[in-house]
Phi, psi and omega in degrees: 000134183275180186295339178270001178081018181265122183289134178293154183272338186239336188272349178081189184273167184240136172242133169269129180236146190234128186285164179250195185301140180111350181265026183295144172216141175295138179075015187296132178085347188296312185300314180291319182296323181287342181260337186235110183303324180297326179288316179299324181298329178296315178297320181292312180292323179294321178298317179296321186283331184251352177080014177244148175276084186292328179297313179295315181301309186282322186276326193236339187279149173291156182305326183300334180280354184243003187288334178304132185306320184289341177260319183300317186296309177295328179294316178297315182296316180300319179297312179300317183288330175293316178294322175301316180300323177295319179293318179295329179295341176272354175098012185262140174226143181273173173272332181215158172232147179207147179222151179264110180058242182299340176298343177296332179292323174293320179299319180291326175291321176297327178278002176071023176276342182205143178290152184303313183293327178290322177296319180294317178297319180295318181290330173299316177296319178300313180296320178296317179297317181292319180295320180296315181291325179297326177289321180288324186222075184299151177209197183212161174224148180211146176268134175249120186249133171095013176241151174294149180307317185298326180291316179294318178300320179295318178298320180293326177291329185275339183251128184290135172069041169215142186218154169295132183246320180225121169266091189277318178189167178304128180084008176218104175238137173262133177253159184214143178164198176298145187305313182296322180292320178296318179297317178297318180296320177297318178298316179293324179297320178294324176294330179280355177108013177302139180294323182193154170233140186228116176286132183272149181281062183227137185263355182246155177268066186290155184059041175215165178299343182291345178250028180300328180294329176294320178299318180291325178289331181279335186304315180299324178295320178293325182297337181277349185268136174249100182290139175277173177294135177291127177267348177228134181304134183251120176268114180282137173266005169275313183257345187058035177226158171289130186237157183259170180304323186299335184260358190297313183300314182292323179294322182286337170284311180301327183306327184293329182250348182270154175291151174275113183263064183291321178302310183293320180295317179296317177297324177297319179294319178297320177297332179273005174104007178286128178239350179229124178248122180253110178275123187243108182144178182296148177078188180217029184299312184294324178301318177295319179295316180300318180296327177285336177283319180204106184290346184280345182274161179263139177233145176224130175256121182250112180212003176205178185294324180296316180287331174296319178295318179298317179298320179299318180294317182289314185290335178297330183256356179285000000 
């Protein structure tokens, strides 16, 4: 879609997608924020709303200072929303928004259901709840590469206390659960022919029933939020369906224990005519996943001034 909001006749629709935890980079957002006042304002307002110095964390701190869930989540969200502000300052709006796990909060802000600073404050509470439960009830997560979804799902049904957590793309599922169960599932997956299994550097069994207490602790913070009407269709990665304002609070609670259905959500967007996916935030993880889901679509990762310029060129003709 171009800056005047006119849909292209040949390039199809555009989805803005927002990454989740794990996409940390040192100095993330700094280059764009220093060049675009609207982007810097997001870091400033976000810092005030969540009680963290997001500019120092994102611009100057080593990655090691941001790995804690309660810090990583607001830092990632602020970066994504700052880059979004830079794109919006050029006059671009997408046809759809979608986010991976905590990235859904950025998607909802992009869809105008919640202000950026309110989303950052909310995600700070989410991260604190998740970090606390992870300390009380440690678990593990691991990526299983090279198996069909159905095979991994069967293993999870057969092994107690492990569940599919992220459907990232065909042949890549992340599992979550008790540490011993995750290790057993990885061993069984390799026997079933998995190309590789990779334990993730995460201490909690996120997106599983083991973090249900985090969902309950987060619920009161969500109850205080009054989401506005979505101005851009929001594709949920909990349900892999387009969802309305009325369901947002319950979905964001469910999200903590439900699997991230990014594969299914992306396929739904492609079925609705999306041909260009713009990843907004640090890294390029989602762009790679989208390409593995459908190589025919175009992807752009926007995380610095050069990629912002490229996005401007592409979106002008979409």
